[in-house]
Every structure is written in C-alpha cells, then in structure tokens.
C-alpha positions in Angstrom: -0.1 0.1 0.1 3.1 2.0 -0.3 0.9 4.4 -2.5 -2.5 3.9 -1.2 -4.1 7.2 0.1 -0.9 8.9 0.0 -2.4 12.3 1.2 -3.4 10.9 4.3 -0.5 8.7 5.3 1.6 10.0 8.2 5.3 9.2 9.3 5.8 10.9 12.4 8.0 10.9 15.5 5.9 10.9 18.2 5.5 10.0 21.9 1.7 8.3 21.5 0.3 5.8 18.8 -3.3 4.9 18.0 -2.4 1.7 19.6 -2.9 3.5 23.2 -0.9 5.6 25.2 2.5 4.1 24.8 5.7 6.0 24.6 7.6 5.3 21.3 10.7 7.0 22.1 11.6 8.4 18.9 10.6 5.3 16.9 9.4 5.9 13.3 5.7 5.5 12.9 3.8 4.7 9.8 -0.1 4.9 9.9 -2.3 3.9 6.9 -6.4 4.5 7.2 -8.5 2.8 4.9 -12.2 4.0 4.1 -13.9 0.2 4.7 -15.6 -1.4 7.7 -14.1 -4.7 9.2 -15.7 -5.8 12.0 -17.3 -9.2 11.2 -15.3 -12.1 13.2 -15.5 -14.3 10.9 -13.8 -11.8 8.2 -11.4 -10.8 10.6 -10.2 -14.2 11.7 -9.4 -15.0 7.7 -7.1 -12.4 8.0 -5.2 -14.2 10.7 -5.5 -17.7 9.0 -4.9 -16.6 5.4 -1.5 -15.0 6.3 0.0 -17.7 8.8 2.1 -19.5 6.5 3.4 -16.1 4.9 3.9 -14.0 8.4 3.9 -14.6 11.6 0.3 -13.7 12.8 -1.2 -12.9 16.2 -4.6 -11.3 17.4 -6.0 -9.7 20.1 -9.3 -8.2 20.8 -9.9 -5.7 17.9 -6.2 -6.1 16.4 -4.4 -8.0 14.1 -0.8 -8.2 14.1 1.5 -9.4 11.1 5.4 -9.7 11.8 7.9 -10.3 9.3 11.4 -11.3 10.2 14.7 -11.5 8.1 18.3 -11.9 8.8 21.1 -9.4 7.9 24.7 -10.6 7.4 27.9 -8.6 7.5 29.8 -10.8 5.0 28.2 -13.7 2.5 30.6 -16.3 4.2 29.5 -17.7 7.7 33.0 -19.5 7.9 35.1 -15.8 7.7 36.7 -14.4 10.5 34.3 -11.3 11.9 31.3 -13.0 10.5 27.9 -11.6 12.1 24.3 -12.4 11.5 20.8 -11.0 13.3 17.5 -11.4 12.9 15.5 -8.6 12.4 11.7 -7.9 12.1 8.8 -5.3 11.8 5.4 -5.8 12.8 2.2 -4.6 11.4 -1.0 -3.5 13.3 -4.1 -4.0 11.9 -6.8 -2.0 13.9 -10.3 -3.1 12.7 -13.8 -1.3 13.2 -15.4 1.2 11.5 -12.5 2.4 9.4 -9.4 0.3 9.1 -6.0 1.3 10.7 -2.7 -0.1 9.5 0.0 0.7 11.6 3.8 -0.2 11.6 6.6 1.1 13.9 10.5 1.0 13.0 12.3 0.5 16.1 16.2 1.3 16.5 18.6 -1.1 15.5 19.9 -1.1 18.8 17.0 -2.9 20.2 17.9 -6.4 18.4 21.4 -6.2 20.3 24.8 -5.5 18.9 23.1 -4.7 15.3 25.1 -1.2 14.3 27.0 -2.9 11.6 23.7 -3.5 9.8 23.3 -1.2 6.4 20.4 0.6 5.7 18.2 -0.8 8.6 15.8 1.8 8.6 14.9 1.9 4.6 14.9 -2.0 4.5 12.5 -2.1 7.5 10.4 0.7 6.0 10.3 -1.4 2.8 9.6 -4.4 4.3 6.4 -3.0 6.2 5.1 -1.3 3.3 5.3 -5.0 1.6 3.6 -6.6 4.4 0.8 -3.8 4.1 0.5 -4.2 0.2 0.4 -8.1 0.9 -2.5 -8.1 3.1 -4.5 -5.9 1.4 -3.9 -7.4 -2.1 -4.8 -11.0 -0.9 -7.6 -10.6 1.8 -10.8 -9.6 2.2 -9.8 -6.2 2.0 -9.3 -6.0 -1.5 -13.1 -6.6 -2.1 -13.8 -4.2 0.4 -11.8 -1.5 -1.4 -12.7 -2.6 -4.9 -16.5 -2.0 -3.4 -15.4 1.5 -2.2 -13.6 2.8 -5.3 -16.7 1.1 -7.2 -18.9 3.4 -5.3 -16.8 6.7 -4.8 -15.1 7.0 -8.3 -18.0 5.5 -10.1 -15.5 3.2 -12.1 -16.0 -0.5 -13.3 -14.8 -3.3 -10.9 -12.0 -4.0 -13.2 -10.8 -0.7 -13.3 -10.9 -0.4 -9.5 -8.9 -3.9 -9.5 -6.4 -2.4 -11.5 -6.4 1.1 -9.5 -5.8 -1.5 -6.4 -3.1 -3.1 -7.9 -0.9 0.2 -9.0 -1.7 1.2 -4.9 -0.2 -2.3 -3.7 3.4 -2.4 -6.0 5.0 -4.5 -3.2 2.5 -7.1 -2.6 3.4 -10.8 -2.9 0.6 -13.2 -3.8 -0.7 -15.6 -1.5 -3.0 -18.3 -3.0 -6.2 -18.8 -0.8 -5.7 -16.2 1.5 -9.2 -14.8 1.1 -12.2 -16.2 3.2 -14.5 -18.7 1.7 -18.3 -17.9 1.6 -19.4 -17.8 5.0 -21.8 -20.5 5.5 -25.4 -19.5 5.9 -27.2 -19.7 9.8 -29.3 -22.9 9.5 -32.9 -22.9 10.2 -34.2 -22.5 13.7 -34.1 -26.0 15.6 -31.7 -27.4 13.0 -28.1 -27.7 13.0 -25.9 -26.4 10.6 -24.3 -29.5 8.3 -20.8 -30.4 8.8 -18.9 -29.6 5.6 -16.3 -32.3 4.8 -12.9 -30.0 4.1 -9.6 -31.2 3.0 -7.1 -30.8 6.0 -4.5 -28.4 4.9 -0.9 -29.7 5.3 1.9 -27.9 6.8 4.5 -30.1 5.0 5.7 -32.5 2.8 3.6 -35.9 3.2 5.2 -39.0 3.6 6.5 -41.1 0.8 6.5 -43.5 -1.1 3.7 -42.3 -3.9 0.9 -45.1 -4.2 1.7 -47.0 -7.3 -1.7 -48.0 -7.3 -2.9 -44.3 -7.8 -4.6 -45.0 -11.2 -6.8 -47.6 -10.0 -7.9 -44.8 -6.8 -8.0 -41.7 -8.0 -9.6 -39.8 -10.9 -8.3 -37.5 -13.4 -9.6 -34.2 -12.0 -8.0 -31.9 -14.5 -5.2 -31.4 -17.6 -2.6 -29.1 -17.2 -0.9 -27.9 -20.6 2.6 -27.5 -20.0 3.7 -23.9 -21.2 7.2 -24.6 -22.5 5.8 -27.9 -24.5 2.3 -27.4 -24.6 2.2 -31.0 -23.3 -0.9 -32.2 -21.9 -0.5 -33.3 -18.1 -3.3 -35.3 -16.0 -3.5 -34.5 -12.5 -5.1 -37.2 -10.5 -6.8 -36.6 -7.1 -8.8 -34.0 -5.4 -6.5 -30.8 -5.9 -6.9 -27.7 -3.5 -5.1 -24.4 -5.1 -1.4 -25.0 -4.7 -1.6 -26.3 -1.0 -2.9 -30.0 -2.3 -1.7 -31.0 -5.9 -2.1 -34.5 -6.2 -0.4 -36.7 -8.7 0.6 -35.4 -11.9 1.6 -37.6 -15.0 0.1 -40.4 -16.6 3.6 -42.1 -17.3 5.9 -40.0 -15.6 4.2 -39.5 -12.2 5.2 -37.6 -9.3 2.8 -37.2 -6.0 3.5 -33.5 -5.9 2.5 -33.5 -2.2 5.2 -35.9 -1.4 8.0 -33.9 -3.6 10.0 -31.7 -1.7 11.5 -29.7 -4.8 15.3 -31.0 -4.6 15.6 -31.3 -8.3 17.5 -34.4 -8.7 14.9 -35.6 -10.8 15.7 -33.0 -13.5 19.6 -33.4 -13.3 19.3 -37.2 -13.3 17.0 -37.5 -16.9 18.9 -38.0 -20.2 16.3 -36.4 -22.3 15.5 -33.5 -20.1 11.6 -34.6 -19.6 11.4 -32.4 -16.4 11.8 -28.6 -15.8 11.1 -26.2 -13.0 7.2 -25.3 -12.3 6.0 -22.5 -9.8 3.8 -23.6 -7.2 3.6 -20.5 -4.9 2.2 -21.7 -1.5 2.7 -25.2 -1.6 3.8 -26.5 1.8 6.2 -29.2 0.7 8.0 -26.9 -1.8 6.9 -23.6 -3.7 9.1 -25.2 -6.9 8.3 -28.7 -8.6 9.7 -30.8 -11.5 7.1 -30.5 -14.1 7.1 -33.3 -16.4 6.8 -30.9 -19.5 7.8 -33.2 -21.9 6.5 -36.5 -20.7 6.1 -38.3 -24.2 10.0 -38.1 -24.5 10.5 -40.5 -21.4 12.5 -43.8 -22.6 11.7 -45.4 -19.2 15.4 -45.5 -17.8 13.9 -45.0 -14.3 17.1 -42.7 -13.2 14.4 -40.2 -11.9 12.7 -42.6 -9.9 15.9 -44.1 -8.3 17.4 -40.7 -7.5 14.0 -39.2 -5.9 15.1 -39.1 -2.0 11.1 -38.9 -1.0 10.1 -41.7 -3.4 7.6 -39.6 -5.1 8.1 -40.5 -8.7 6.5 -43.6 -10.3 7.7 -44.4 -14.3 5.0 -46.9 -15.7 5.2 -47.8 -19.8 2.4 -47.2 -22.0 0.0 -49.8 -21.9 
C-alpha cells in the first residue's frame, strides 16, 4: 500500500500512537487508514488464518498483528573471520472497526542487540513493512472491500477498481487462498448446520512413497498444459489450489504432495523430461519438477531411483 491514500499517510516522530498511550521514544511510525469497515469476526479471523504461512500472525481483541522477520549478514561467508548475523523484524498492526488502520513502527536497530553494523536498516524495515501491508491488502477480504469502495466513490468498473488497487500495492506478494471462503448460511431454527467435509491443509510434505496403485484409486480431475512444450499433463486426485496438488503425469508420475523439490530428477533425466514450475504457497516446496516433455521419457528409471522421498513412479504405456 505504499501509494494508497498517500495524502492521508503520516510518518511521524511521536510519543504516542493509536495503539494506546505507548511511548515510542522517537521510533518511526507509519499509519495508513482505509475507508472500509472490518467488524465481522469471520472476516477478521480470515486475515489471521490466510497469512499464517506467510507471516507470523497474532490476534488480540480488535487488533491483528503480522510480523515479518529477516536476517542480515555482514559478509556472505559464515566461515569468514568476523562474520556476524542478526535477525530483525517489523510488525504491522491492523486495527479493525468502522475504518481500518494499518500501523507499523520501526524500532532503533539497537533494540536487537549488537546490530549497528547493519546497513540501510531503516530503509529496509520501511520497505518490508509496506510489503506486508500491500500483501495483506491485495490478498485478503480487504481487497474486495477496497474494490467496492472505489467502484462506489469513483464510479468506475470493478475491473478498473481492481487495476487501481494493484497500482496502489506495488510491493504485494501473491498469497494463494488467503481470501475467506463464503460465510456459511445460518441453519433454520431448530436445525443444526451440516458439517462440510473439508480437505485438511498440510503443513509440509506428506511421507512417501508414491502410491503405485493411484490410477485405480484416483480419477483424473484436470489436465494441465505445460507452458514450454504444450504437453498435456493429467492430474489425479482432488486438488486444493497450490496447497494440495495430487499426482501429476500419466506415465512420468510425481506425487507433488510428497515432492520436496530438490531437483535430483531434473539432473538425472538424460532426455530432459522435467523442468521447474512454480507452485507458490505449496507447503512442501514452491517449485516442482514438471514433466513438461512426458512423451520423451525413455523409461530408464533414473529419476525414480534418485528421488530422495520416493515421490516418482515411471510406468510404460499400455
């Protein structure tokens, strides 16, 4: 949100903040105000759950806190004499209510110990805080609320409003599935709400090996076209965005929920069947070896043999 409401954004040296009457002792304070309402608990909780894999999320009363941490090194080689490393952080506070305030404070680097050697600390902290704000605004329920606000106040189309929002949030990272699911309707009086079957989101790679009988157990749920080769890749099993991917490939088959993206199969394949593909937000690895040229496989089993987690199964065409 580094460009959002720039005429109403203040960077001050102040002894107090909206968070309460807290002395800041000359800390740098950035305040952004969004002209939207955020009071529904379901929507507030969605921000916490939607970004918990991207930032450190916390919640207290009507406040949501997103913390971003990064490391600084004074030289690239940890084995060099005089090497130092320090972990820094910046926190964004989302104050909900009739309007939404997004606040961040940049503490003096001395707060983190012996960090005076860190270069451009304030500039980096400021940029990271704005990245967090842009990311939350672009990917959360706040995005829909801001689009509605722009459509209403500027009399523009939803497409134009979305484009304006994207221009307002140039530092945003894309976080798949961060927006809340539709809120379930309340059941009729005297009737309990049905329990919807929901796929459990994994926190990392599931254990191998790949189920070699998957074709008998799973259906083809979609067909993916490899961008580089145009090859059609069958996807087996239920998929949930990039969080749960299923098994890809009919003859060069990889269980992408087991795959940790180490790249051994790419190096081992003599005919270059695989290439890297991005799957942002996948808990096991955000890059996967895509079987873009599956038809070129010579069934040598090199990739299957080198896979450290046994995520690959090669089978000849019937």
